C-alpha positions in Angstrom: -27.2 70.5 -66.4 -30.5 68.9 -66.7 -29.3 66.0 -64.7 -27.9 68.3 -62.1 -31.3 70.0 -61.8 -33.0 66.7 -61.3 -30.5 65.8 -58.6 -31.3 69.1 -56.9 -34.9 68.7 -57.1 -34.9 65.3 -55.7 -32.7 66.4 -52.8 -35.0 69.2 -52.1 -38.1 66.9 -51.9 -36.2 64.6 -49.5 -35.0 67.7 -47.4 -38.5 68.9 -47.1 -39.8 65.4 -45.9 -37.0 65.3 -43.3 -37.7 68.9 -42.1 -41.4 68.2 -41.4 -40.5 64.8 -39.7 -37.8 66.6 -37.5 -40.1 69.4 -36.3 -42.7 66.9 -35.3 -40.1 65.2 -33.2 -39.6 68.3 -31.1 -36.1 69.5 -32.6 -35.7 73.1 -32.4 -36.8 75.1 -35.5 -33.3 76.7 -35.7 -31.6 73.5 -35.7 -33.9 71.9 -38.3 -33.5 75.0 -40.5 -29.8 74.9 -40.3 -29.8 71.0 -41.1 -32.0 71.8 -44.2 -29.7 74.6 -45.3 -26.6 72.3 -44.9 -28.1 69.5 -46.9 -29.4 71.9 -49.7 -25.7 73.3 -49.8 -24.2 69.9 -50.0 -26.6 68.9 -52.8 -25.7 72.2 -54.6 -21.9 71.5 -54.3 -22.4 68.0 -55.6 -24.8 68.9 -58.3 -23.4 72.3 -59.6 -19.7 72.5 -58.3 -19.0 75.3 -60.7 -21.4 77.6 -58.9 -21.3 76.2 -55.5 -17.8 76.1 -53.9 -17.0 74.0 -50.7 -16.4 77.1 -48.7 -20.2 77.6 -48.6 -20.2 75.1 -45.7 -18.9 77.8 -43.4 -22.1 79.6 -43.4 -24.2 77.1 -41.4 -21.4 76.7 -38.8 -21.1 80.6 -38.5 -24.9 80.9 -38.1 -25.0 77.9 -35.7 -22.6 79.4 -33.3 -24.8 82.3 -32.8 -28.2 80.8 -32.5 -27.8 77.3 -31.2 -27.4 76.3 -27.6 -24.3 74.4 -26.3 -26.2 71.1 -26.2 -27.2 71.3 -29.9 -24.3 73.1 -31.3 -21.6 70.5 -31.0 -23.8 67.8 -32.7 -24.6 70.1 -35.5 -20.9 71.0 -36.2 -20.1 67.1 -36.3 -23.0 66.7 -38.6 -21.6 69.6 -40.9 -18.1 68.2 -40.9 -19.5 64.7 -41.7 -21.6 66.1 -44.6 -18.5 68.0 -45.8 -16.6 64.7 -45.7 -19.2 63.0 -47.9 -19.5 65.8 -50.2 -15.6 66.0 -50.8 -15.8 62.3 -51.9 -18.3 63.4 -54.7 -16.0 66.0 -56.1 -14.7 65.2 -59.7 -11.1 66.3 -58.7 -9.6 66.7 -55.4 -7.0 69.4 -56.0 -4.7 71.1 -53.6 -7.2 74.0 -53.3 -9.9 71.7 -52.5 -7.9 69.9 -49.8 -6.8 73.4 -48.3 -10.5 74.4 -48.2 -11.6 71.4 -46.4 -8.7 71.7 -43.9 -9.6 75.2 -43.2 -13.3 74.2 -42.6 -12.3 71.5 -40.3 -10.1 73.8 -38.2 -13.1 76.4 -38.1 -15.5 73.5 -36.9 -12.9 72.6 -34.3 -12.7 76.2 -33.0 -16.6 76.3 -32.9 -16.6 73.2 -30.8 -14.3 74.4 -28.3 -16.3 77.6 -28.0 -19.5 75.6 -27.6 -17.8 73.6 -24.7 -16.9 76.8 -23.0 -20.4 78.1 -23.5 -21.8 75.1 -21.9 -21.3 76.5 -18.4 -23.7 79.3 -19.3 -26.1 77.1 -21.0 -27.5 79.4 -23.6 -26.8 80.4 -27.2 -24.3 83.0 -28.2 -26.8 85.9 -29.1 -28.9 85.1 -26.1 -25.9 85.1 -23.8 -24.8 88.4 -25.2 -28.3 89.8 -24.8 -28.3 88.7 -21.2 -25.1 90.6 -20.7 -26.5 93.7 -22.4 -29.6 93.5 -20.1 -27.4 93.3 -17.0 -25.5 96.3 -18.2 -28.6 98.3 -18.7 -30.0 97.3 -15.3 -26.7 98.7 -13.6 -27.1 101.9 -15.5 -30.8 102.1 -14.5 -29.9 101.7 -10.8 -28.3 105.0 -11.3 -31.1 106.8 -12.9 -31.8 110.0 -11.1 -35.3 110.3 -9.7 -37.6 113.2 -10.7 -36.5 116.2 -8.9 -37.8 119.7 -8.2 -36.9 122.3 -10.9 -34.4 124.1 -8.6 -32.3 121.0 -8.5 -30.0 119.8 -11.4 -28.4 116.4 -10.8 -26.5 114.4 -13.5 -23.9 111.7 -13.6 -21.5 110.4 -16.3 -19.6 107.2 -16.5 -16.6 106.3 -18.7 -15.2 102.8 -18.5 -11.6 101.6 -19.0 -10.9 101.0 -22.8 -14.4 102.2 -23.7 -16.1 98.8 -22.8 -19.6 98.6 -21.8 -18.8 97.4 -18.3 -17.1 99.3 -15.4 -16.2 98.8 -11.8 -17.8 102.3 -11.2 -21.5 103.0 -10.7 -24.0 105.2 -9.3 -27.1 104.3 -7.2 -29.9 106.8 -6.4 -33.1 106.9 -4.4 -35.7 109.5 -3.3 -38.1 109.4 -0.5 -40.3 112.7 -0.4 -37.9 115.6 0.0 -34.9 113.3 0.9 -32.5 112.4 -1.9 -29.9 109.7 -1.5 -27.0 109.4 -3.8 -24.0 107.0 -3.7 -21.0 106.8 -6.0 -19.1 103.5 -5.7 -15.8 102.3 -7.1 -15.2 98.5 -7.1 -11.7 97.2 -6.9 -10.3 96.6 -10.4 -11.4 98.3 -13.6 -13.3 97.6 -16.8 -14.7 94.2 -17.7 -12.7 92.5 -14.7 -14.7 94.6 -12.1 -17.9 94.7 -14.3 -19.4 91.5 -12.8 -18.9 92.5 -9.2 -20.2 96.0 -9.9 -23.3 94.4 -11.4 -23.9 92.5 -8.2 -23.3 95.3 -5.9 -25.3 97.8 -7.7 -28.3 95.7 -7.2 -27.7 95.2 -3.6 -26.6 98.7 -2.8 -29.6 100.1 -4.7 -31.8 98.1 -2.4 -30.0 99.1 0.7 -29.9 102.8 -0.2 -33.8 102.9 -0.4 -34.4 100.6 2.7 -31.9 101.9 5.1 -31.5 105.2 7.1 -28.7 107.5 5.9 -26.4 106.4 8.9 -27.1 102.7 8.3 -26.4 102.6 4.5 -22.5 102.3 4.5 -22.3 100.0 7.5 -24.9 97.7 5.8 -22.9 97.7 2.5 -19.7 97.0 4.4 -21.4 93.9 6.0 -22.8 92.8 2.6 -19.3 93.1 1.0 -17.7 91.2 3.9 -20.1 88.2 3.4 -19.1 87.9 -0.4 -15.6 86.8 0.7 -14.1 87.9 -2.5 -10.3 87.9 -3.1 -10.6 91.5 -4.3 -13.5 92.1 -2.0 -13.1 95.8 -1.3 -14.8 99.0 -2.7 -14.8 102.7 -1.9 -18.0 104.7 -1.8 -19.2 108.2 -1.0 -22.9 108.7 0.2 -24.7 112.0 -0.1 -28.0 112.3 1.8 -29.6 115.7 0.8 -32.7 117.5 1.9 -34.2 118.9 -1.3 -36.5 121.4 0.7 -33.6 123.1 2.7 -30.4 122.1 1.0 -29.0 120.5 4.3 -26.8 117.4 3.6 -25.0 114.8 5.2 -21.8 113.3 3.6 -20.2 110.0 4.5 -17.2 108.3 2.8 -15.8 104.9 2.7 -12.1 105.5 1.7 -13.4 107.5 -1.2 -11.9 110.8 -2.6 -13.3 113.9 -0.9 -16.3 115.7 -2.4 -15.7 118.9 -4.3 -18.1 121.9 -3.5 -18.7 125.2 -5.1 -19.6 128.1 -3.0 -21.8 130.4 -5.1 -21.2 133.3 -2.7 -17.4 133.4 -3.2 -17.3 131.6 -6.5 -14.5 129.3 -5.2 -14.2 125.5 -5.3 -13.1 123.5 -2.2 -13.3 120.0 -0.8 -15.4 118.4 1.9 -13.7 115.6 3.7 -15.5 112.7 5.2 -13.4 110.0 6.8 -14.2 106.3 6.8 -12.7 102.9 6.1 -12.9 101.1 2.8 -16.0 98.7 2.4 -15.3 95.0 2.7 -12.2 95.1 5.0 -13.2 95.8 8.5 -16.1 94.3 10.5 -18.4 96.6 12.5 -16.8 99.7 10.8 -18.2 103.2 11.5 -18.7 106.1 9.1 -18.9 109.6 10.6 -21.0 112.1 8.7 -20.0 115.6 7.7 -22.9 118.0 7.5 -23.5 121.2 5.5 -25.9 123.3 3.4 -26.2 123.8 -0.3 -27.5 127.3 -1.0 -28.8 128.5 -4.2 -26.0 128.5 -6.9 -23.9 126.0 -4.9 -22.7 122.7 -6.6 -21.2 119.4 -5.5 -18.9 117.0 -7.4 -18.8 113.2 -6.3 -16.3 111.2 -8.4 -14.1 108.2 -8.4 -10.3 108.2 -8.2 -10.0 107.5 -12.0 -10.8 111.0 -12.5 -8.0 112.5 -10.4 -5.4 109.7 -9.8 -2.3 109.4 -12.0 0.4 106.8 -11.6 3.4 108.2 -9.7 1.6 111.4 -8.5 0.0 112.2 -5.3 -3.9 112.3 -5.6 -4.0 115.6 -4.0 -2.5 117.1 -7.3 -5.1 115.3 -9.2 -7.8 116.9 -7.0 -6.3 120.3 -7.5 -6.2 119.9 -11.3 -10.0 118.8 -11.2 -10.9 121.8 -9.3 -9.1 124.2 -11.6 -10.7 122.5 -14.6 -14.2 122.7 -12.9 -13.7 126.5 -12.3 -12.7 127.0 -15.9 -15.2 124.7 -17.5 -18.2 125.2 -15.3 -17.9 128.9 -14.7 -21.5 130.2 -14.8 -22.9 127.3 -16.6 -23.5 124.0 -14.8 -26.1 122.4 -17.4 -24.4 119.4 -18.9 -21.5 120.1 -16.7 -20.9 116.5 -15.7 -20.3 115.3 -19.3 -18.2 118.3 -20.2 -16.0 117.9 -17.0 -15.4 114.2 -17.3 -14.3 114.5 -20.9 -11.7 116.9 -19.8 -10.3 114.7 -16.9 -8.8 111.4 -16.2 -7.3 108.6 -18.2 -9.1 106.5 -20.7 -7.3 103.4 -19.3 -9.2 103.7 -16.0 -12.9 103.8 -14.9 -14.2 107.2 -14.3 -17.7 108.3 -12.8 -18.6 111.9 -12.0 -21.9 113.0 -10.4 -22.9 116.6 -10.2 -25.4 118.1 -7.9 -26.4 121.8 -8.5 -29.0 123.8 -6.7 -30.1 126.4 -9.3 -30.2 130.0 -8.2 
């Protein structure tokens, strides 16, 4: 045991010397630390094999796959596997168990190498790449943040993605200029993660257009933008609401989107407001006529995507009727948090669902 301790202490001194020399040469601190840990583990496996099994070498590979970039990761994995090979030759007995452990470690190292080659197209480490995706997701949700509104208006929206993932093809963008509120609900072709990247791009573009264009110009400009992308699945549906917060007058325009649902406080009934227009990204110089109306105190409006009302093999009108029935039952006399309560009762978890509710408080 004393001999083993002396070997470990000598190895530790050499490792410290190599660490300071590597840092001075400009190597990343994470890489240097991982090299140090790998060498210390190798020394422990050689010096005290009864307490340090070979399987310990999986730890630096696992950590490296999270923190090292694609340029450093392959070389470090090769270094770990070479260190492992040298360490095995110092084992007193190479049993079947040792051989199996080494084989498993080499297979894991090969898998990490393949992952690093795929990651090289992005150029960032695993954790950093994931944080970038999370930041992009947060930005798409921020685009739909509802501006501060007068107390007499209640506007809220909810999103549920296919399979419960963090990315979806449905999104909402909002903008306010004085007493004019602009809202748009967009459904990109596809669902879940497949449509998430296109939704990220379009949410930024549409958010800028919504705040810069007049209400009549928004959907034509969005259509032109989508046509320029030349995507294979380059179409989307959208519904755009331009609302005067002072008077309640609104203009509604649709691009192949399901009709808006409206609640008349005077009669207590739900109905639909149809606004016709072609899908975005299919026809050049498309026009989008508007449907006008007034939201009086107590009235409400629902803007939603087809995932909320569409079922395979059934006409979408049946789904809309079902949604109106659920809205009458769930929202009767209480519209607070109504978007969340209603979306949880409708649609399929296998499809993206977005619901925006506008309510003028009595």
